Every structure is written in C-alpha cells, then in structure tokens.
C-alpha positions in Angstrom: -102.9 57.6 -30.2 -105.5 60.6 -30.8 -107.8 61.7 -27.8 -110.6 59.3 -28.7 -108.3 56.3 -28.7 -107.2 57.2 -25.3 -110.6 57.7 -24.1 -111.4 54.1 -25.5 -108.4 52.8 -23.8 -109.7 54.1 -20.6 -113.2 52.8 -21.2 -111.4 49.3 -21.9 -110.2 49.5 -18.2 -113.6 48.7 -17.0 -114.4 52.8 -16.7 -117.2 52.5 -19.7 -120.0 54.5 -18.1 -117.6 56.9 -16.5 -115.6 57.3 -20.1 -119.1 57.6 -22.1 -120.1 61.1 -21.5 -116.7 62.3 -22.8 -117.0 59.8 -26.0 -120.5 61.5 -26.5 -118.9 65.3 -26.3 -116.5 64.4 -28.6 -118.6 62.6 -31.2 -120.7 65.8 -31.1 -117.9 67.9 -31.7 -118.5 70.1 -34.9 -115.0 71.2 -35.8 -111.5 70.0 -35.7 -110.1 66.5 -36.7 -113.1 64.4 -37.7 -110.9 61.1 -37.2 -111.3 61.3 -33.6 -114.6 62.4 -33.8 -116.2 59.0 -35.7 -113.9 56.9 -33.6 -115.5 58.4 -30.3 -118.8 57.8 -31.9 -118.2 54.1 -32.8 -117.0 53.4 -29.4 -119.8 55.4 -27.4 -122.2 53.4 -29.8 -120.9 50.2 -28.5 -121.6 51.3 -24.8 -124.8 52.7 -25.8 -125.6 49.2 -27.0 -125.0 47.5 -23.6 -127.1 50.3 -21.8 -130.0 49.0 -24.3 -129.9 52.7 -25.4 -130.8 51.6 -28.9 -132.7 54.4 -30.4 -130.0 56.8 -29.0 -127.2 54.9 -30.7 -129.2 55.2 -33.8 -130.1 58.7 -33.7 -126.1 59.5 -33.2 -125.1 57.6 -36.0 -127.7 59.4 -38.1 -126.4 62.8 -36.9 -122.8 61.7 -37.3 -123.2 60.6 -41.0 -125.4 63.1 -42.1 -122.8 65.9 -40.9 -119.8 64.1 -41.9 -120.4 61.8 -44.3 -120.6 64.6 -47.2 -117.0 65.6 -46.3 -115.7 61.9 -47.7 -113.0 61.4 -44.7 -112.1 58.1 -43.0 -115.7 57.8 -41.8 -117.0 56.9 -45.3 -114.5 53.7 -45.2 -116.1 52.3 -42.3 -119.1 50.0 -41.7 -119.3 48.4 -38.4 -120.9 49.6 -35.7 -123.0 52.0 -37.5 -124.9 49.8 -39.9 -125.9 47.9 -36.4 -126.9 50.8 -34.9 -130.0 51.2 -37.4 -130.7 47.6 -37.2 -130.7 47.2 -33.5 -132.9 50.3 -33.5 -135.6 48.5 -35.3 -135.3 45.4 -33.5 -135.1 46.4 -30.1 -136.7 49.8 -29.9 -139.2 49.7 -33.0 -137.4 52.1 -35.4 -137.7 51.3 -38.7 -134.3 50.9 -40.1 -134.5 50.8 -44.0 -135.6 54.8 -44.4 -132.6 55.6 -42.1 -129.9 53.3 -43.9 -131.2 54.8 -47.3 -130.9 58.5 -46.1 -127.5 57.9 -44.2 -126.1 56.0 -47.5 -127.4 59.3 -49.4 -124.9 61.3 -47.2 -122.2 59.6 -48.4 -120.1 60.3 -51.5 -120.4 57.6 -54.4 -117.9 54.8 -54.5 -117.4 54.6 -50.9 -118.0 51.7 -48.7 -120.5 53.2 -45.9 -122.6 54.2 -48.3 -122.3 50.7 -50.3 -122.6 49.0 -47.2 -125.7 50.9 -45.7 -127.7 50.4 -49.4 -126.9 46.8 -49.2 -128.1 46.1 -45.7 -131.2 48.3 -46.7 -131.8 45.9 -49.6 -131.3 42.8 -47.5 -134.1 43.7 -44.9 -136.7 42.5 -47.6 -135.8 38.7 -47.9 -133.7 38.5 -44.2 -134.6 39.0 -40.7 -132.8 41.7 -39.0 -131.2 39.6 -36.6 -129.6 37.9 -39.6 -127.9 41.1 -40.6 -126.5 41.9 -37.3 -122.8 40.6 -36.0 -122.5 36.6 -35.1 -125.8 35.3 -36.1 -126.2 31.9 -35.2 -128.3 28.6 -36.4 -129.4 27.8 -32.7 -131.6 25.3 -32.6 -131.0 24.3 -36.2 -129.8 21.2 -37.8 -126.5 19.6 -37.5 -124.5 20.0 -40.7 -122.1 17.6 -42.4 -118.5 17.8 -40.9 -116.7 16.9 -44.0 -114.4 19.6 -45.5 -113.1 20.9 -42.3 -109.6 20.5 -41.2 -110.7 20.0 -37.4 -112.9 16.7 -38.6 -110.0 14.7 -37.9 -109.9 15.5 -34.3 -113.9 14.8 -33.1 -113.4 11.4 -32.6 -110.0 11.6 -30.9 -109.3 11.7 -27.1 -109.6 15.4 -26.4 -107.2 15.0 -23.3 -104.0 14.3 -25.8 -104.6 17.0 -28.4 -102.5 19.8 -28.6 -103.7 23.5 -28.1 -104.0 24.0 -31.9 -105.5 20.6 -32.4 -108.2 21.7 -29.8 -108.9 24.9 -31.5 -109.4 23.2 -34.9 -111.7 20.8 -32.9 -114.1 23.5 -31.5 -114.1 25.6 -34.7 -115.0 22.3 -36.6 -118.2 21.7 -34.1 -119.3 25.4 -34.5 -119.0 24.9 -38.3 -121.1 22.2 -38.4 -123.5 23.4 -35.6 -122.8 20.3 -33.6 -124.0 21.3 -30.3 -124.3 18.0 -28.6 -120.8 17.3 -29.3 -119.7 20.5 -28.1 -121.8 20.5 -24.9 -120.2 17.2 -24.0 -116.6 18.5 -24.8 -117.1 21.4 -22.6 -118.4 19.5 -19.7 -115.9 16.7 -19.8 -112.7 18.9 -20.5 -114.5 21.8 -18.1 -113.0 24.4 -20.3 -114.5 26.8 -22.5 -113.2 27.2 -26.1 -110.5 29.8 -27.0 -112.2 31.4 -29.7 -114.4 34.3 -28.6 -116.7 33.2 -31.7 -117.2 29.6 -30.6 -117.9 30.8 -27.0 -120.8 32.9 -28.4 -121.8 30.2 -30.6 -122.2 27.9 -27.7 -123.9 30.9 -25.4 -126.5 31.2 -27.9 -127.4 27.3 -27.9 -127.5 27.3 -24.0 -129.7 30.3 -24.3 -132.5 28.3 -26.4 -132.3 25.5 -24.4 -132.9 27.6 -21.4 -129.6 26.5 -19.4 -129.0 30.5 -18.3 -126.1 29.6 -16.1 -123.9 27.8 -19.0 -124.8 30.4 -21.4 -123.5 32.9 -18.8 -120.4 30.9 -18.4 -119.4 31.3 -21.9 -120.2 34.7 -22.4 -117.8 35.5 -19.2 -115.4 33.3 -21.2 -115.9 35.2 -24.2 -114.9 38.4 -22.5 -111.7 36.8 -20.9 -110.9 36.2 -24.7 -112.0 39.2 -26.4 -109.3 41.4 -28.4 -110.4 44.8 -30.4 -110.6 44.6 -34.1 -109.5 48.4 -34.5 -108.4 51.2 -31.8 -112.0 52.5 -31.3 -113.1 48.8 -30.8 -114.4 49.3 -27.0 -116.4 46.0 -26.3 -118.2 43.2 -28.2 -121.7 43.9 -29.1 -123.3 40.7 -30.3 -124.2 39.6 -26.8 -127.0 42.7 -26.4 -127.6 42.6 -29.9 -128.5 39.3 -30.9 -132.0 38.3 -29.2 -130.7 34.7 -28.6 -127.7 35.7 -26.8 -129.6 38.7 -24.7 -131.2 35.7 -22.8 -128.4 35.1 -21.2 -126.8 38.4 -20.7 -127.7 38.5 -17.2 -127.3 41.1 -14.7 -124.1 39.5 -13.6 -122.9 39.2 -17.5 -123.7 42.9 -18.3 -121.9 44.1 -14.8 -118.9 42.2 -15.9 -118.5 43.6 -19.7 -119.4 47.2 -18.4 -116.9 47.4 -14.8 -114.0 44.8 -15.8 -111.0 45.4 -17.8 -111.0 44.0 -21.4 -108.8 43.4 -24.2 -105.3 44.8 -24.2 -106.2 46.6 -21.1 -107.0 43.5 -19.3 -103.7 42.1 -20.0 -101.9 44.9 -18.6 -104.2 45.0 -15.6 -102.9 41.6 -14.7 -99.6 42.2 -14.9 
C-alpha cells in the first residue's frame, strides 16, 4: 500500500475533509514516484465533487495530465474520474469541457486509453447532453421498457417474500433494466427493503427525485452508501449522486454529511467489527 492508498483508506474512515489537503498536496508533488500522485489526485477529485468544487477539480485534472501525461505512466491507462472532472465543470460551473478534453488528450502519448477516452467524450458532446456522459445516467421519468430477455423477469410476478437473496437481486435488476419505477416503488414499500445493488438504489433515488419525493430519494442514497464498495484502491467515495443533476435533488444536507463523515466500503466493514 503506497502513501496515496493509505490516505484514501484514512479518508474512507469518514475523514474525507481532514485528509483532502494531504491528498491535494501529494497530487501536486512534482517529483518522485508518479503512481501515488495520480491516485491521490483521483481521490481528491471525488471529494472535491462532494464539496461542489467542480472548477477546482477540473483545474487539478488539467494540471495533472499536462504535467504527467507526456511521461506515459499508469495515469495514461486511466479514465475516471478525470473525464468526469471536465464534464462536471461544464455542467455545474459553466466551464466549457470540449477544449479542455482535447487539450488534455493532446498531452497523452498516442495509443493510450486516457487520450482515446478524452477525445471520444469530446466528440460525443456534439450529440449528447453532458449528464448522459457522466457516470450512472438514468432515464428518470422515461417510459417502461419490455421485460423480455432479462433473467429476472420470471420473478416479477412472484411473491417477493418467498424469493431467495439471489432471486431478489435479479428481480431488482430486471425492474431497473426495464425502467419500471411503479413496480420497484411498490416492492420497496411492501418489503420495506432497499435493493442490495448500489446502482439500483441510485436508479430509484433518481426516480424519487424527479417526483419530488425527497425523503424516499434520501433513503435510497443512504442505502447506497451502506452497500458501496470501491472499484480501485484510489476510489474514495461514489460520485454519481453529486454529478447527476437529478440525483443532486435528493443530496440533502443529511446525505452530504453522511457521505463525507461516515466510514464507507471496506473501512465501514472494519468499523463494525
């Protein structure tokens, strides 16, 4: 575990605001091993998102890629949260994303993932809304799609009390896949349960947000916090709730405080022992 990963683990203990200055300091370090530097930057960007410091997150991303991209290290194999930083700055701070995406891509050696991703996102902006290119977009308020073809379809009309944990997971996934909020809402209320999948909790939260049901959306985001697990060692905190405009409607003061001050992921599991 390098210094960045230690700091990220400390942040996930619920010390995000306390650890952020150290992460930023490491991210701005000009010399030494570069892997802890980009990992610290990635975690810091996520925390900055939760503080609505979107322009600062984009500036950090631009600086990092301009400085370290030409070196061709591990940074050039990444994508998130760096592409999100430029998009979020446009959506929430009014800073145009396309010029910065292309400038950053030009700093990355040809054939590397980061450059290709940044150029692809820049091209997509011509035909897509910014929020569609951010993590976990949802068709909140949109039509129900046919359930045909999903493995969870067979459980939709079954008594959910008799389903196994695996069958319940498939059922929830089927309802989210088909965008069937009415059934999912009924299931959540009748069972008094939240889905075990973070993505499904987030999908439901977005639906509640569009319907003005703030307390229900808040409940789903708090459930998502309890179920979240990092996808990488630098992954500090889930960022879709503060990136997606619909989800931001249910990021209440209580939700923001919970995400920034409570243990999450593996650190939450350790905290409960």
